[in-house]
Structures are given as structure tokens and as C-alpha cells.
C-alpha positions in Angstrom: 0.1 0.1 -0.2 2.7 2.5 0.9 4.8 1.6 -2.1 1.6 2.4 -4.2 1.1 5.7 -2.8 4.9 6.2 -3.3 4.5 5.4 -6.9 1.6 7.7 -7.4 3.2 10.6 -5.5 6.2 10.3 -8.0 4.0 9.9 -10.9 2.3 13.4 -9.9 5.7 14.9 -9.4 6.8 14.1 -12.7 3.6 15.1 -14.2 4.0 18.6 -12.3 7.6 18.9 -13.5 6.8 18.3 -17.0 3.9 20.8 -17.1 6.2 23.5 -15.7 8.8 22.5 -18.3 6.3 22.8 -21.1 5.1 26.2 -19.5 8.6 27.5 -19.1 9.6 26.4 -22.8 6.8 28.2 -24.4 6.7 31.8 -25.8 6.2 34.8 -23.6 2.4 36.3 -23.5 1.9 39.7 -24.8 -1.1 40.8 -22.8 -3.1 43.8 -24.6 -5.8 45.8 -23.7 -8.2 47.7 -25.9 -12.1 48.5 -25.6 -13.0 46.4 -28.7 -15.7 48.7 -29.4 -14.2 51.4 -31.2 -14.1 50.9 -35.2 -11.8 50.9 -37.0 -9.2 50.6 -34.3 -10.7 47.7 -32.5 -14.1 45.9 -32.3 -15.7 42.8 -31.3 -17.2 40.2 -33.5 -18.6 36.5 -33.0 -16.1 34.6 -35.3 -12.4 34.7 -36.3 -13.1 35.9 -39.4 -10.6 38.0 -41.8 -7.7 36.8 -38.7 -9.6 38.1 -35.5 -8.0 37.0 -32.4 -9.9 35.6 -29.4 -10.9 37.8 -26.4 -9.2 36.5 -23.2 -12.3 34.9 -20.7 -14.8 35.4 -23.9 -16.7 33.6 -26.5 -15.9 36.7 -29.1 -13.1 37.9 -31.1 -11.2 41.3 -31.4 -10.4 42.8 -34.9 -9.5 46.0 -36.4 -6.4 48.0 -36.8 -5.0 47.7 -33.0 -5.4 43.8 -33.6 -3.7 44.0 -37.0 -1.0 46.0 -35.4 -0.9 43.7 -32.3 -0.7 40.5 -34.4 2.3 42.1 -36.1 4.4 43.2 -33.2 3.9 40.0 -31.3 5.0 38.3 -34.4 8.0 40.3 -34.6 8.9 40.3 -30.9 8.0 36.6 -30.7 5.5 36.8 -28.1 2.1 34.8 -28.1 -1.0 37.5 -28.3 -3.6 37.8 -25.8 -6.5 40.4 -26.5 -8.0 41.8 -23.3 -11.5 43.7 -23.6 -11.6 46.5 -21.1 -13.5 50.1 -20.7 -11.7 53.1 -22.1 -11.0 54.6 -18.3 -9.9 51.0 -17.3 -6.9 50.8 -19.6 -4.4 53.1 -17.9 -4.9 51.6 -14.3 -4.8 48.2 -15.9 -1.4 49.2 -17.7 0.4 50.5 -14.3 -0.7 47.9 -12.1 0.8 45.1 -14.4 -2.8 43.4 -15.2 -2.1 44.1 -18.9 1.6 44.7 -20.2 0.5 47.5 -22.8 -2.7 49.0 -24.1 -3.0 49.4 -28.1 -6.3 51.2 -28.2 -5.8 54.7 -30.2 -4.3 56.4 -27.3 -2.8 59.8 -28.0 0.6 60.4 -26.4 -0.2 63.3 -24.6 2.0 65.1 -22.1 -0.5 64.4 -19.3 -0.6 60.6 -20.0 3.3 60.5 -20.3 3.2 61.2 -16.3 2.0 58.2 -15.7 2.6 56.0 -18.5 5.3 55.1 -21.0 4.7 55.5 -24.7 6.2 53.6 -27.8 7.0 55.8 -30.7 3.5 56.5 -32.9 2.1 53.6 -34.7 -0.2 56.1 -36.4 -0.6 59.7 -37.2 -4.4 60.7 -36.6 -5.9 64.1 -38.1 -8.8 65.4 -36.1 -11.9 66.4 -38.0 -15.6 67.1 -37.3 -18.7 64.9 -38.1 -22.2 66.6 -38.9 -25.3 65.4 -40.4 -25.6 65.9 -44.0 -29.1 68.0 -43.8 -27.6 70.1 -40.6 -27.0 73.8 -41.2 -23.1 73.1 -40.4 -22.8 70.5 -43.3 -21.5 73.1 -45.6 -18.6 74.7 -43.1 -15.7 75.6 -44.7 -13.6 76.3 -41.2 -13.9 75.9 -37.7 -15.5 79.6 -37.3 -18.4 78.1 -39.1 -19.3 75.8 -36.3 -20.0 78.5 -33.9 -23.0 77.9 -31.9 -23.1 73.9 -32.3 -24.2 71.6 -29.9 -21.4 69.1 -29.8 -19.9 66.1 -27.9 -17.2 63.8 -28.3 -15.7 60.7 -26.3 -14.7 60.8 -22.5 -11.2 61.8 -21.5 -10.1 62.4 -25.0 -8.2 65.1 -27.0 -11.3 65.4 -28.9 -13.3 66.4 -26.0 -10.9 68.2 -23.5 -9.1 70.2 -26.1 -10.8 70.5 -29.3 -14.5 71.1 -28.6 -13.6 74.1 -26.4 -12.2 76.1 -29.2 -15.8 76.0 -31.2 -17.1 79.4 -30.8 -20.1 79.9 -28.4 -20.6 75.8 -28.5 -22.9 74.1 -26.4 -20.8 71.2 -25.0 -22.7 68.0 -23.9 -21.5 65.8 -21.6 -18.8 63.4 -22.7 -20.0 60.0 -24.2 -18.1 56.9 -22.7 -17.5 55.3 -26.2 -17.2 56.3 -29.8 -20.2 54.3 -30.7 -22.4 56.5 -28.1 -21.4 59.5 -29.4 -22.4 58.4 -33.0 -25.4 57.7 -31.9 -26.0 61.2 -30.2 -25.1 62.7 -33.4 -27.6 60.4 -36.0 -30.2 60.7 -33.4 -30.3 64.7 -33.5 -29.1 65.1 -29.7 -26.2 67.0 -30.8 -25.2 68.8 -34.0 -21.5 67.8 -34.3 -18.6 65.4 -32.9 -15.1 65.7 -32.8 -13.1 62.7 -33.8 -10.1 61.3 -35.8 -10.0 60.8 -39.7 -10.2 56.9 -38.9 -13.0 56.7 -36.7 -14.8 59.5 -38.7 -14.4 57.3 -42.2 -15.7 54.4 -40.2 -18.6 56.1 -39.1 -19.8 57.4 -42.7 -19.5 54.1 -44.2 -21.9 52.8 -41.4 -23.8 56.1 -41.3 -24.1 57.3 -45.1 -26.2 60.4 -43.7 -23.1 61.8 -41.9 -20.7 64.4 -43.5 -17.0 64.4 -42.5 -15.4 68.1 -42.1 -11.9 68.0 -42.5 -10.1 71.4 -42.0 -6.7 69.9 -42.0 -4.1 72.4 -43.7 -6.4 75.5 -43.1 -5.7 78.2 -40.8 -9.2 78.0 -39.5 -8.8 74.8 -37.7 -8.4 73.2 -34.4 -5.0 74.2 -32.7 -3.3 70.8 -31.4 0.1 69.8 -31.0 1.8 66.8 -32.4 1.5 64.7 -29.3 -2.2 65.3 -29.3 -2.2 63.3 -32.8 0.7 61.1 -32.5 -1.3 57.7 -31.5 1.0 55.5 -29.3 1.2 52.1 -27.1 1.1 52.6 -23.3 3.4 50.5 -21.2 3.9 50.5 -17.5 6.5 53.1 -16.3 10.0 51.8 -16.5 9.3 48.6 -18.5 12.1 49.6 -20.8 12.8 45.6 -22.2 9.1 45.4 -23.8 9.6 49.3 -24.5 12.6 48.6 -26.7 11.1 45.6 -28.0 8.1 47.3 -29.5 10.0 50.2 -30.6 12.6 48.3 -32.7 9.6 46.1 -34.2 8.0 49.5 -34.8 10.9 50.9 -36.8 10.1 48.3 -40.0 7.1 50.2 -40.7 6.7 53.5 -42.6 3.8 55.8 -42.6 2.5 54.2 -45.7 2.5 51.1 -44.1 0.1 52.3 -41.3 -2.2 53.8 -43.6 -2.2 50.3 -45.7 -3.3 48.7 -42.6 -5.8 51.1 -41.5 -7.5 50.6 -45.0 -7.6 47.2 -44.6 -9.6 47.5 -41.2 -12.1 50.0 -42.6 -12.7 48.0 -45.5 -14.0 44.7 -43.0 -15.1 46.7 -40.2 -18.6 45.7 -39.1 -21.8 47.5 -40.2 -22.5 48.7 -36.7 -20.0 50.6 -34.4 -20.7 48.8 -31.0 
């Protein structure tokens, strides 16, 4: 009887050792956080169509520009990719606490964010634009000054809401929306006259809502005043995680602005016909 117990114990120990050896010999995991609700940067879908990646602890899959980039970077640094779906406001705390390794979620590299997070070099450069309804009195606006008096909103804790909307003269600024889809619904429903967003998000929105019109004042003097840091989109990491930061930056060196645009166009073409 004692011999049987000893043999069983030995077999269990060997099994544990084998499991540990297999685990230690595998690739490291890159835990990436994103909303999975911010087309064309990221969204949720029910299948792995077009190369979508499973969402951790979910039956759904994530895809979009951020997932395309995450797959590329994980492959380059030889990590396994793991996507975590999180609310927008949960991303910085999750990065800082180490719950995830990084957020690839369309975050602008602002001075405020750099106080608590490290960022890679940009993985996209996003022009800031407006969306209005095609039948709106603002549809013919030729510059920022033509939007005076508009009822407007944008997404919570973004450059669009915090920096751009206050530049609209006499604006009636509504409370910020928690998600990009929510601000689009506000606009389409007539609850507001315009929303401020970036060019990829606006392009995605007009493909879903053809009644919307995109206003791009880029290159005009009568445009939003923003710094480069506010339109440079980067990957956020925990302060001091220089090993991963260096790996990601080295991987990004192999891509050009044209590469970024090509991947973004790919995401926009296959985005779902809804924005939530």
C-alpha cells in the first residue's frame, strides 16, 4: 500500500515537472488591452473572420487596426498575443498595475498621459476632424469658425473632448460620451449637431451612417489648434518597463507611414456594419 502511494506521488511530481517545463519553454505572452468597441481601431465580432483574435475569457473575437498591429508586433518580438477587452477608462490603471502589459487602443501620446505611462513611438498619426449630419446647417462649414453655436460632444477623456470642443465658438458642449459608438448615436439621433473625432474613426462612421458628413479642415488656418503629441497615437506601457518598450519600438522601426495607412485601410474595409 505504501509502495503504491509512493509511486502515485512520484508520477504526480513528474507530471507537474513536465507541465512546468512545457510552460517555461513556451513563448512569453503579450497581454494587450483595448476597448474592442472603437472601430476601425478595434471591435468585437462573433467569429475569427479576417484573422480576428480570441478575446480573453470570452467567446467573442477582436479585430481592427489595433489587432492587426498587435499581431504584427507580437510576431516580430516572438510573443504569444492575448487580447483583453476593457473599458476606455480602465486601460491606464490596468497598464500601471500590471494587469496587462500594454494598451494598443488608439491613445494619443499626451504630456498628461506621459506623467503616469510610458509610450512607444507612434504607430499611427491621426488627423482631427468633425462629423455632422448631411442635412445640418453646419454641413457646409468651410472652417472651424463656421461651427459657432453648435451643440457638440465627443468621447470621454480624449483630446477631442478636452482640447478641441472648447475651441468651437459659443459651443453648447454636452457631457462626454463613454464610447465612440455612443457619440455617433448621439449625432445620428439629433441629440447634438457635431462630434469631434479622428479621421479613421470618422471614415468608419460614414461607411456605417451614410447620412453623416465628414468635415476636414486640415491645412487651413481656421482649424483646431493641437500639438503633434495630441495626434500621435502610441502604445502605452507601465513606467519603467524598458525591456518591452525597446522590443516594441524596434519592431515599429520596420514600418512606414504608408504601412500604417495600408493597415488602417484594411481595417476600415472589413469593419462590421455597426459601431458597437
